[in-house]
N, C-alpha and C positions, 0 to 999 in steps of 0.2 A: 340352665344345666345342659341343654342340647348344644348350645354354642360352645360351652366349655369342653365338651366331649368330642366336638367335631374334629375330625382328623386323627383321632386316636384309634387304636385297634378295636375298641368296642363298637365303633361304627361299622366295622366290616364283619362283625360276628352276627350270625343269624339268630342266635339264642342268647339273650342277655341274663338269663337266670333270674328274672324278676327285678333287675337292678337298673333298668333303663329309666330315664327321667320321667317324672310324673307318676310313677307307681308308688305304692305304699301310702301311709296315712299323711305324710308330709307335716307332721305335727310341729316340728321345729320351725320350718318355713312359715307355716300358718301363724304361729305365735308372733314371729317378727313382723309379718305383713299386717296382722290385725293391730299391732301396737304402734307401728311406724307413723301413721297419720297423727295420732294423739301426741307422739313425741316430736312431730314436725321433722321427721326424717324423710327426705325425698326418695322417690322410687329408684333414682340413679344409684343410691346407696343401699336401700332396703332390699331390692330384688337380687342384686349380685350376692349380698350377704346371706340372704335366705337360701339361694341356690348353693352357696359355698358350704353352709352348715349341713344341708341335705347330702351333698357329695361326701363330706367327711363321714356322715352316718352310713351312707351306702358302702364306703370303703371298709368301715368297721364290720358291717354285716358280712362282706365277703370273707374277711378273716375269721369272724366268729363261727361261721358255718364250717370252716376247715377245722378249727379248734374243737368244736363241739361234736363234729360228725353229723351235723344237720343235713338232711337230704332234701328238705322242702323249704322254700323261702318265698313268701308272698304268693302262695298257691301255685308255685312253679318249681321245677327241679332246681336245687341249689346250684350255683354257677360251677363249683368245683366238681360236681358229679358229672358234668358234661365236658368240662375243659381242663380238668385236672387240678391238683393242689398247687403246683407251681404257677399255673395260669391265674388262679384265684388270688394268690398272694401278690403276684406281680401287678395284676389289674387293680387290686386294692391300693397298692402303693401309687400307681399312676393316677387313680382318681383322687387320692389325697393331695398329690402335687397340683392337680388341676384346680382343686378347691382353694388352695393357698394362692395360686396365681389369680383366680377369679376375685378373691377378697382384696388382693393387692391392686386391682384395677379401679378401685373407687377413690373418691376424694377423702374418705374417712381413714386417716392414716393409723387409727387405733385398731382397725379390724384384723389385720394380719397377726399382729402381736397377740391380740386377745384370742383369735382362733387357735394359734399355736399353743397358748397357755391352756385353754380349756380342753383342746384335743389331747394335749399332753397329760392333763389331769385324768381324763377318761382312760388313757392307756395305762397310766400308773395304777389306777384303781383296779383295772382288769388284771394287770400283772400281779398285784397284791393278792387278789382273789385266787388266781391260779397258782402262784408260786409259794405263798405263805399260808393260805387258808384251806386250800383243797385237801380233803382227806383228813383234816385235823379237826380241832374243836374251835368253833367260832360262836360268839354270843350274838344276841339280837342287835346290840348297839354297834358292834363291828360290821355286821352285815348291812345295817341301815346306813352306816357311813360309806360303805362301798357303793351302795345304790346311789347315794347323793353324788358321789364323785364320778361314778361310772356313767350314769345316765343323766343326772342333773346338770353335769358340766355343759353339755351342748345346748340344753334348754336355757342355761344361764347365759351362754353366748348369744343365743337368738334373742332373748328378752333384752339383754343389756345393749345390744346393737341399736335398739329402738330408742335409747336414751339420748342419742346425739351427743352434743357437747356439754350436757348437764351432768357433771360428775356424780353428784349425790343421787340423781335419778337413775343414772346408769348402774350404780352399785345396788340401789334398791330393786331395780328390775332384775339384776343378776341373782339376787337372793330369792326373789319370787320365782325365777326360772329354776333354781335349785329345788325349791319346794315342789314345783310341778313335776320335774323330772324324777325326783325321788318317789313321789306318789305313783307315777306311771310305772317305774321299775318294780315297786312293790306289787302292783297288780300283775305285771308280767311274770314276776317270780311265782306268784300264786298260780297263774295259768300253767306254768311248767310242771307243777305237781298235781294239778287238779283238772286240767283241760284235755282237749283232744286235738290231734293234728289237723283234722278236716276243718274244724271251726277256727283254729288259730292261724291257719295258712302257713305254718312252719312246723318243723320237727320239734316236738316237746318231749319232756321226760329225760332229757339229756343231763340235767343238773344232778339228779340223784344217781344216774348211771355212772357219771364221772366223779361222784363224791364231791361235788362242787357245793360249797357252803353259800347259801343265799338267805335272804330274809325269810323265805317260806320254809326252807329245810331246817332253819334254826329256831323257828317259831313253835312253841309248845302248846299254844292254845288252839281254839277252833278256827278253821279257815275263814269262817264268816267274820271273826274278829280281826283277822289280818286284812280282809277287804275293808272293814271299817277303818282300820289304821290308814289305808290308802286314801279313803274319802276324807278323813280328818286332815291329812297332810295337804290335800288339794285345797280344802277350805281355808287353811291357815296360810297358804302360799301367797295370797293377795294382801296379807297384812302389811308387808313392808311398803305398800303403795298408798297408804292411807293419806299421805300429804299431797298426793297428786290425783285428784278426783277424776280427771279426764283419762289418765292412764289406767286408773283403777277400773273405770267403766269399760275401757277397751279390753282389759284383762278378763273382766267378768264375761264380756261378750265372747271372747275366745274360749273360755272354759265351757260356756253353755253350748256354743255352736260346734266346737271342734274337739276340745279335750275331754269333756265329760262323756260324750257318746263313745269315744275311742276307749276310755277306761271301762265304761259299762260293758262294751263288747268283750273286753278281756275278762272281766269278772263274771260275765254270764257264761263263758265257755267252760 
């Protein structure tokens, strides 16, 4: 990530708003790097792909904070609050282009196309949530579908990239990634309505303030039940990998060491 951003304006800024390389939970990169050895994907492909998906995620956060009016990100002032809305939008675009360039520098010629596809799916879901659902009526299934595409898409890219040239495995990994990403977004939706800024490390409560329909705002049951839904989705996410025991074991390791603690922190806030 540092090499990809070297020479850009970000390198000359003293405050990066919590978006410099190595910050955040890095869940998408960790997913790919945990799975890659089992999928026999070399570091020369896995590391750039992991960095690329984290850069796409970082770009989306720059734009999200502008859209939502978030003033805190990763326990630091949101980038736009210090460098302005135009600066945040332009830097997000720049980081996105650097991510695509990085993905294109590997020997896996599928990566760029897949990154464009899954990032586009993320953008489409966010646009649907903003332009079609905000302020109106949205049911649970609609919001769950948004979560799958909005957050699950980049998890799907990260997992699928560990499948190498095995097409059935790649598809199974993508489906597993969708499940994990949806579970994570469910927990994050719940955090926005029931957490606090200090624990979350970001501005929360903006969904309700902006009349943004999410799984949490559309859910009529007890919040503890919604947390249970997130845990159930995480448990089912590994089912597509039943025919690949080595990959399944690597995914279980990721869930126990990386994903579960991150989700637990969200649900405990």
